[in-house]
VOMAR-503395 format. One record per atom (N, C-alpha, C): residue in one letter; x, y, z. Coordinates in steps of 0.02 Angstrom, whole numbers, plus 50000, padded with zeros to 5 digits. Example, Ala and Ser with C-alpha at 12.3 -4.5 7.8 and 13.67 -1.06 7.14 Angstrom:
// VOMAR-503395
A506604971650390 A506154977550390 A506604983550390 S506424988850354 S506844994750357 S506455000250394 
END
This chain:
// VOMAR-503395
M490164963350907 M490144968350853 M490734967250805 G490574967050739 G491104966350690 G491474972850681 A492114972350666 A492534978250656 A492484980450583 A492644986750572 A492714989450504 A493454989150485 G493584986750426 G494264986550401 G494404992350355 I495014994850356 I495244999950310 I495934997850285 I496034998050220 I496694996550190 I496995003150168 A497595004750192 A497855011450181 A498615011450181 E498895017250164 E499615018250168 E499795023650219 Y499345028550229 Y499465034050277 Y500155037050266 N500255039450205 N500915041750184 N500915049150165 P500815053850212 P500695052750284 P499945052650298 L499765051650361 L499065051650383 L498815058850384 H498265060150349 H498025067050344 H497285067550363 L497005073450357 L496325074650381 L495805070650342 G495955069150279 G495495064950241 G495455057950268 H496015055450292 H496015048750322 H495615048750387 R495695053950427 R495305054350489 R494565054850474 Y494385058650421 Y493685059250401 Y493405052450383 Q493795048350348 Q493565041650330 Q493395037550392 M493825037850443 M493675034150504 M493035036850537 E492975043450540 E492385046450571 E491755044650534 R491785044950468 R491195043450427 R491015036050432 T491515031850436 T491385024650444 T490995023350508 R491205026550562 R490855025550626 R490165028850625 A490095034350588 A489435037450583 A488935032750548 L489185028750501 L488745024150464 L488635017550500 L489135015250537 L489095008550567 L488975008650642 G489055014450674 G488975014950746 G489625017650777 E489535022150825 E490115025650853 E490595020950890 K490355015250912 K490785010550948 K491115005350903 T491035006150837 T491315001350791 T492085001350794 P492394995750809 P493124995550807 P493374996150735 I493954999050727 I494254999850660 I494934996250659 V494994991750611 V495614988050599 V495914990550533 C496514993350536 C496844995850476 C497374990850454 V497414989750389 V497964986050359 V498384991250322 M499004992050342 M499414997550317 M500054995050285 S500234998150229 S500874996750198 S501444998450245 G502014995250234 G502594996450276 G503015002150251 N503665001050242 N504125006450224 N504145008050150 F503825003950109 F503785005250037 F503055004850016 V502865009149969 V502155009849954 V501995007849882 Q501355007249868 Q501115003949808 Q501315007549744 R501385014049744 R501565017649683 R502305016849665 G502675013149706 G503385011949692 G503815017349721 A503775018349787 A504145023749820 A504295021849892 F504785025349921 F504915024949992 F504355028750028 A504095026150083 A503635029950124 A504015035850154 I503675041550163 I504025047550184 I504255047250256 V503955042850296 V504165041850364 V504035034550382 R504435031750426 R504415024550438 R503735022050463 K503625015650452 K502965012750462 K502725012950534 H503165012050583 H502935011950652 H502675018750674 V502965024050646 V502725030850661 V502035031850630 R501935029750568 R501285030650536 R500755026450570 A500945020450594 A500455016250629 A500255019350696 E500745022250731 E500575025650794 E500105031450782 A500235035350728 A499795040950711 A499095038550696 A499035032750663 A498365030050647 A497975028450710 V498295025450759 V497955023950822 V497755030350858 C498195035250856 C498035041750887 C497445045150852 A497345043650788 A496815046850749 A496155043150754 G496145037250786 G495505033650794 G495505026350775 A496035023950743 A496075016750729 A496185012950794 D495935006950797 D496025002850857 D496594997850849 L496714995650788 L497234990650777 L497524991850708 V498184991650702 V498524992350637 V498934986150624 L498774982750570 L499134976850548 L499534978650485 E500104975450476 E500524977150418 E500314973150357 L500284976550300 L500234973150235 L500944971350215 P501114964950212 P501804963050198 P502064965850132 L502704967050130 L503034970250073 L502854967150005 P502834960549998 P502684957749931 P501984959449905 W501544961949949 W500884964149927 W500834971849928 A501234975149969 A501214982449972 A501534985549910 L502084982549886 L502444985049828 L502234980749768 A501614981549747 A501334977149696 A500784980849658 S500504977449608 S499954980249569 S499364981649615 A498894985749590 A498294987249629 A497914980949645 E497894976249599 E497524969949611 E497844965949667 R498504965149665 R498844961349717 R498824965049784 F498904971649782 F498844975749842 F498174974649876 A497634975049836 A496964974249863 A496854967149890 R497074962149853 R496994955249876 R497364954049941 G497964956849947 G498344956050008 G497994959250067 G497754965350057 G497414968850112 G496774965350134 V496384962950085 V495764959450101 V495924952850136 R496444949450114 R496624943050146 R496814944050219 V497184949450234 V497364950850303 V496734951950345 L496274955950319 L495654957350356 L495244950950365 Q495194946950312 Q494804940850316 Q495114935950366 A495784935550365 A496124930850409 A496094932950482 A496004939450494 A495954941850564 A495344938950599 G494804937850561 G494214934550589 G493774939050630 V493884945650628 V493484950250670 V493164955750630 V493224955650563 V493024961250521 V492384959550483 S491904964150485 S491264963150450 S491174967850391 H491544973450388 H491474978250335 H492164980550311 L492214982450247 L492814985550220 L492624992550197 S492924997450229 S492795004550213 S493345007150168 F493155010750116 F493645013650071 F493375020050040 G493835024650023 G493645030849991 G493425029749920 S492955033949896 S492665032849830 S492425039449802 E492545040649737 E492265046549705 E491515045949696 S491265039849688 S490545038849676 S490155037649740 G490475034549790 G490125032649851 G489605027249839 D489665023549784 D489155018749763 D489435011649766 A489395008549823 A489675001849831 A489344996649785 P488674996749776 P488364991849730 P488634992549659 L488734998649635 L489014999549568 L489714996749563 L490124998249613 L490814995749612 L490824988049616 M490364985149653 M490324977849655 M490114975049587 E489664978549552 E489464976449485 E490064976549438 L490464981849442 L491054982249399 L491554976649416 A491624975249481 A492074969849502 A491844963149473 R491204961849475 R490954955549447 R491044955349371 G491004961249340 G491144961549268 G491864959549252 L492334961949292 L493034960149281 L493164952749293 L492734949549333 L492804942449347 L492394938049300 H492014941249256 H491584937449209 H492014933549159 P491834927349143 P492244923349097 P492334926449028 D491884930949007 D491954934148942 D492464939848943 F492674941949002 F493114947849006 F493824946448982 P494164941049002 P494864940148982 P494984940348906 P494564936948864 P494694937548792 P494584944648765 L494104948248794 L494004955148773 L494614959448791 L494894958148850 L495494961948871 L496084960448825 R496184954048809 R496734952348764 R496664955748696 Q496054956148673 Q495924959348609 Q496104966748612 E495924970048666 E496074977248673 E496824978448682 L497154973948718 L497874974748729 L498264974248663 R498004970348616 R498344969648551 R498354976248513 S497914980848532 S497904987348497 S498484991848519 G498854989748572 G499414993648595 G499254998548650 D498614998648673 D498425003048728 D498765000948793 S498805005748840 S499035004048907 S498544999248939 F498774995548989 F498344990749022 F497714994049052 P497774999749089 P497165002749117 P496655004649063 R496895007549007 R496435009448955 R496125003348921 A496524998348909 A496264992248878 A495754988848922 R495874988748987 R495404985649034 R494734989349033 Q494764995949033 Q494144999749033 Q493754998548969 R494094998648912 R493754997548848 R493444990548845 A493804985648872 A493524978848873 A492904978448917 L492934981648975 L492364981449021 L491764985248992 E491894990448953 E491344994148921 E490934989548876 Q491264984648846 Q490894980048802 Q490414975648842 L490544974848906 L490094970848948 L489584975248985 L489794981049009 L489374984949054 L489224992049029 G489454993748970 G489305000348942 G489665005948979 T489335011748983 T489665017649010 T489795017249085 R489505012349119 R489645011649190 R490385010249202 A490715007449151 A491435005949157 A491855012249163 H491575018049149 H491955024349154 H492165025749225 R491855022549274 R492065023549343 R492795021449353 L493055017149309 L493755015049315 L494235020649301 E493985026349276 E494425032049264 E494595035649329 Q494205034449381 Q494315037849445 Q494745033649491 P495295036349517 P495785032249554 P495515028749615 N495115032149655 N494845028849715 N494325023549697 D493895025049647 D493405020149625 D493755014149594 L494295015249557 L494665009749528 L494935005049582 L495235008049634 L495485003849688 L494905000549726 G494345004149732 G493755001249763 G493504995049726 V493534995249659 V493344989449619 V493804983649633 E494454985049640 E494924979649656 E494774976749726 Y494594980949773 Y494394978349839 Y493784973849832 C493294976149793 C492684972149785 C492824965549751 K493274965549701 K493484959249670 K493774954449722 A494204957149764 A494514952949815 A494004950449865 L493504954549881 L492974952249926 L492584946549896 V492414947149832 V492044941749798 V492444935249799 Q493094935749789 Q493504929849782 Q493724926849849 L493844931249899 L494154928949961 L493724929650023 A493284934650024 A492924936150087 A492224938750073 P491794934550044 P491124936950028 P490714938950089 Q490934936850149 Q490574938650210 Q490704945850232 I491214949050204 I491374955950221 I491014960650172 E490664965550198 E490274970150157 E490684976350139 P490654978450075 P491004984650056 P490624990850079 L490984995850100 L490685002150123 L491065007750089 A490765010650037 A491095015949998 A490965022750030 I491485026050052 I491435032650084 I491555038050031 L491055042150020 L491115047449970 L491685052149990 R492165052949946 R492755056949962 R492555064349968 T492965067950005 T492865075050013 T493535078550007 G493535084449978 G494165088149969 G494625084749919 A495265086549922 A495765083649876 A496045077349908 W495645072049910 W495845066149947 W496375062149910 H496405062849844 H496885058849807 H497455063049778 D497295068549744 D497815072549713 D497585079749710 G498085084149698 G497925091149687 G498005095449748 E497795101649740 E497845106549794 E497325105149848 A497425108349905 A496955107449960 A496265110249943 V495755106349958 V495065108549948 V494695107150013 G494345112150038 G493965111150100 G494395109350159 G495025111750159 G495475110350215 G495815103650211 I495665099650159 I495965093050152 I496425093050091 A497055091550102 A497545090950048 A497695083550036 S497885081949975 S498065074949959 S498735073249991 A498845066649998 A499475064350026 A500065066549982 S499965066449915 S500515068449871 S500675075749879 A500165080049888 A500295087149898 A500655088349965 I500465084650016 I500795085250081 I501525082950077 R501635077350043 R502325074950035 R502755080149999 A502475083349949 A502855088449913 A503065094149959 L502605096150003 L502765101450051 L503315099150098 L503245093150125 L503735090650173 L504425089750142 E504445087250081 E505085086250048 E505425092750031 D505025098050023 D505315104750011 D505475108350076 G505375104950133 G505515108150197 G504995113150219 K504395112750190 K503865117550206 K503395114650258 E503025119050290 E502565117150344 E501925114150314 A501705108450341 A501095105250317 A500655102950375 D500795105550435 D500445103150495 D499685103750488 R499455109050456 R498735110250453 R498355105050412 Y498715101250372 Y498395096250330 Y498435089250360 M498855088450412 M498925081850444 M498545081850510 T498425075850536 T498135075550603 T498655078250653 P498455080950709 P498935083850757 P499485079050777 D499295072750789 D499805067950811 D500275065950754 M500015065550693 M500455064250636 M500955069950628 A500715076050635 A501165081850629 A501695081750684 R501475080150745 R501955079950801 R502475074450791 L502245068550772 L502705062950763 L503185064250705 Y502925067350652 Y503365068950595 Y503905073950616 R503715078950655 R504215083750678 R504755080350719 E504555075550760 E505045071850801 E505525067850756 E505255064650704 E505685060950657 E506135065650618 L505875071350600 L506275076350565 L506865078650608 A506715080150671 A507245082450717 A507765076950729 A507555070650727 A508015065150739 A508415063250678 G508255066250620 G508615064650559 G508355058450524 R507725056550537 R507425050650506 R506865052450456 A506805058750439 A506285060750391 A506495067550361 P506265069050301 P505875064750256 P506305059550222 V505985054050203 V506335048550169 V506085048250097 N506535047650050 N506345046749980 N506895043249942 L506745041249881 L507225037349841 L507835041449824 A507755048049816 A508325052249796 A508915051449843 A508775050349908 A509325049649956 A509715043149946 S509415038249912 S509755031849900 S509915030849826 E509895036149788 E509945035449715 E510585031749693 R511155033649721 R511775030249700 R511775022949720 A511505021449779 A511465014449800 A511015010549753 V510455013549734 V509985010249688 V510335008949621 L510645014149593 L510975013349528 L511545008349530 A511915008249586 A512455003349593 A512184996349591 R511644995149628 R511334988449628 R511104986649557 L510774991249522 L510494989649457 L511044988349405 R511614991849411 R512154990849362 R512514984249372 T512434981149429 T512744974549439 T512324968849413 M511714970349392 M511244965149372 M511344963049299 E511324956549287 E511334953949219 E510614954149191 E510574953549125 E509914953749093 E509464948249120 A509744942349133 A509344936849160 A509094938449230 D509474942449268 D509244944549335 D508624948849329 W508624953449282 W508054957949272 W507414953949256 A507494948449219 A506914944549199 A506524941849259 L506864941049315 L506534938349375 L506044943349405 Y506094949749385 Y505654954949413 Y505124957349364 D505114954349305 D504634956349252 D504004952049260 E503534954449301 E502944950449317 E502544948449256 G502474952949208 G502074951449150 G502424947349098 A503074946049107 A503474942249058 A503384945148988 E503394951848983 E503274955248920 E503914957948888 G504484955948914 G505114958448886 G505314965248912 L504964967648963 L505134974148992 L505834974049021 Y506064968149042 Y506724967749074 Y507284969549026 H507194968548960 H507704970648912 H507824978148917 R507274981848920 R507334989148922 R507664991448986 F507494988149042 F507804990049106 F508554988549105 Y508744982849078 Y509454981049077 Y509864986149037 D509624987948979 D509984992748938 D510014999648971 A509455001749000 A509425008449031 A509855008849093 A509885003349132 A510285003449193 A511025004549178 I511245002349121 I511945003249102 I512085010349079 S511615013149041 S511755019549007 S511535025749045 C511065025049092 C510765030949123 C511125032849188 A511155039349202 A511525041849259 A511075043649318 T510425043749309 T509955045149364 T509365040449359 V509015039649415 V508425035349415 V507885038149370 E507775044649372 E507255047549330 E507415046749257 E508045047549237 E508235046449168 E508115039149149 L508285034649193 L508175027549180 L507435026049168 L507005028749210 L506295027449203 L506015030549139 R506255036549122 R506025039749059 R506235035548999 T506825032649003 T507085028648948 T506675022248939 V506485019248994 V506105012948991 V505375014148972 K505105019948988 K504385021348982 K504145021048910 T503575017848901 T503185018148840 T502455019248860 K502025020548812 K501325021848830 K500985015648858 R501265009848846 R500965003648870 R501035002748945 Y501575005648975 Y501735004249045 Y501635010349088 P501185010149137 P501115015749185 P501765016649224 M501925022849241 M502545024249276 M502575020649343 A502005019949377 A502005016549442 A502255009349435 R502065006049381 R502294999149370 R503054998949362 L503325003849325 L504055004049314 L504415005449380 R504135009949420 R504455011549485 R504435005449531 R503895001649530 R503864995649571 R504384990549549 M504444989649484 M504934984749460 M505644986849479 L505784993349473 L506444995849492 L506584994549566 L506094996149609 L506194995349681 L506224987949700 R505834983749667 R505864976649682 R506554973849665 A506854976249610 A507524974149592 A508024976549644 Y507964982749667 Y508414985449717 Y508374981449782 L507764979749802 L507644976249865 L507744968749861 G507834966149800 G507894958949792 G507234955349803 L506684958449784 L506014955749798 L505764951849737 R505944945549735 R505744941249679 R505414934949708 D505184930649664 D504834924549687 D504294926249738 L503824930449716 L503324933049762 L502904927449792 P502814927449858 P502404922249890 P501674922849870 E501334917349873 E500624917249854 E500164918649913 E500384916949974 E499944917450032 E500254921850086 I499834925950117 I500044929850176 I500224924850231 P500824925350261 P501024920250309 P500854921650382 Y500724928050398 Y500584929750468 Y500244936650470 L499984938350529 L499674944850540 L500124948650589 R500494953550562 R500964957050605 R500654963450632 V500694964350697 V500404970150731 V500914975750732 L500704981650707 L501124987650709 L500924992450765 A500284992650781 A500044997050835 A499354994850857 A499204996450920 A498544994650948 A498364999551003 G497715001251006 G497445005051061 G497105000451110 P496775003151161 P496444998851211 P495944993951181 R495514996251134 R495044991551102 R495414986851054 G495974989251027 G496374984950985 G496654979051023 R496824980251086 R497074974651127 R496524969551138 E495904971851146 E495344967151151 E495244963251086 L495324966751029 L495284963250965 L495824957950958 L496414959550982 L496964954750978 L496794948451018 A496484949351076 A496294943551116 A495794939251078 R495324942351043 R494854938551002 R495214935150944 M495674938750912 M496034936050855 M496444929850873 R496714929850933 R497114924050953 R496684917750958 R496024918850964 R495574913050965 R495314911250896 C495214916350852 C494854914950790 C495224916650726 A495814919750730 A496174921550669 A496404915250632 E496414915650566 E496624910050525 E497374909650517 L497724915050535 L498454915350527 L498764917150594 P499404915350605 P499734917250667 P499754924850676 V499654927150737 V499684934250754 V500374935650782 L500734940250749 L501424941550767 L501474948250802 T501634948250866 T501744954450903 T502484955550919 K502844950150932 K503564950650945 K503944948150883 P504384952250854 P504734950150793 P505074943350801 A505384942150858 A505764935850866 A505314929750861 D504654930550873 D504204924750871 D504134921850801 V504344925650750 V504284923050682 V504714916750674 R505234916150715 R505664910250710 R505294903750726 C504724904450759 C504324898450776 C503824896750720 L503804900850668 L503314899850615 L503624896050557 S503274895650502 S503474891550444 S504084894550409 P504424890450368 P504984893150328 P504764898950283 E504154898450255 E503914903850212 E503814910250251 A503554909750313 A503474915650355 A504144918850370 N504644914650383 N505314917250396 N505614920550334 R505464917750275 R505714920750214 R505414927650203 V504754928350213 V504424934750204 V504684939850255 F504784937650318 F505034942250368 F505754944350351 A506144939850325 A506834941650306 A506824946850250 L506354946350204 L506284951450152 L506124958250183 E505664958150232 E505484964350267 E506094967350303 A506484962950335 A507064965350374 A507584968450328 R507714965150271 R508194967950224 R507944974650195 A507304974950178 A507024981050152 A507054986650203 A506934985150267 A506974990250320 A507684992850327 D508184988550320 D508874990750325 D509064995250267 L508814993750207 L508954998050149 L508565004550155 Y507965004250182 Y507565010250193 Y507935015050240 A508225012350292 A508575016550341 A509165020250310 L509465017550258 L510015020950225 L509805027250188 A509145028150181 A508885034250149 A508705039650200 Y508825038250264 Y508705043550315 Y509165049450300 P508935055550313 P509375061350304 P510015060850345 S509975057950405 S510565057150448 S510785049850448 L511385048550423 L511635041650424 L511795039250494 C511825043850541 C511925041750611 C511325037650636 Q510755038350602 Q510145034750622 Q510035028350581 A510515026750536 A510395021750485 A510645014750502 A510755013350566 A510975006650585 A510445001450564 G510674995550546 G510224990250526 G509944986350585 G509504981650570 G509244977250621 G508614979550655 S508334985350634 S507754988050670 S507144983650666 E507084979750612 E506494975550605 E506444970350659 W507024968250685 W507034963150738 W506964966050808 T507064972550815 T507064975550882 T506484980250895 T506104982050844 T505554986850853 T504894983150858 G504574983550916 G503924980450927 G503364985250911 P502744983050919 P502174987350904 P502094992950955 H501794998450933 H501595003750979 H500945001751013 I500945001251078 I500334999451116 I500125005551156 Q499545008151139 Q499285014151172 Q498885012151234 T499035015251289 T498665013851351 T498095018651359 P497585016951397 P496995021251407 P497195027951436 
END
């Protein structure tokens, strides 16, 4: 039986995420194994995860996932396109996945696949360049360009889950055509806003947790329990504000040429960051100063965090499959993966030393990022470095 893949952040894991797993099994069969690819300590919108990755991975297994693999940092803290390609590549390389399940406002996988093929059409790039010359933001320019190929169907790109679903479908076409997309119609406030139908968005839950308010009813029971344990230990909630002076100190030491190394689009954005880093006294002021209508705030936050973490010279290929958590069926999947996976399966951190220089470079980036993440813990008594080398996967026993 092929497993269903899910690419997620679980920041934190909430009832909408559990619903996705349940609905996936309702459509594919109750015994379908679920393999999750999860971001680590930093997430795609350009932020610290509210609680460390091993806790979120354990919560995912408790909620019904069988195996949780890490999406390496250079793909987790990246554009939606790179995030999606990284997640799909991990699932494809595992060699055990037959479907990719994702949340969707439309629930229409064939439509999203049509939009993905439109974005890959040879006529699309010149249309996009033409729209970008008008000064529109990239998301708006992309939608207007796609409308010229597919008409009003391109309006689905206005919906955040459908937009990410299209990126997943693009990655499937390019990297893993054997994996079938499975669009799960979202329910409640799965992406943003207030709680609807008992389901609150991850952003609404984070706001409650950061304000010290109770949010247990919106999270799975094990996520709520694990979060309370991290809170009591002084390791949660984690956010950029706790590291603001460290971030600003790092940015003020950078020369203009240093900033250019983090400007993926080579659009001169680094000039604005260099000037703002010198003159601004807070991260939010810096971001407001750099912001223009052309650049989404998430892109600016990612560039800022990549500079803080020293995340440059992004690798092109995923170097290994790192296990963060596994249940009983996940252990069976791991046994299969050791026979058929296209990439090394990493369960013990020290084993990375036996892999390629590029694998060691990526792991070193993860280790440095984990050490900087720990400095944002509420209690500095918990902020010792080196955890990436000493923390193994959570293995759930029957």
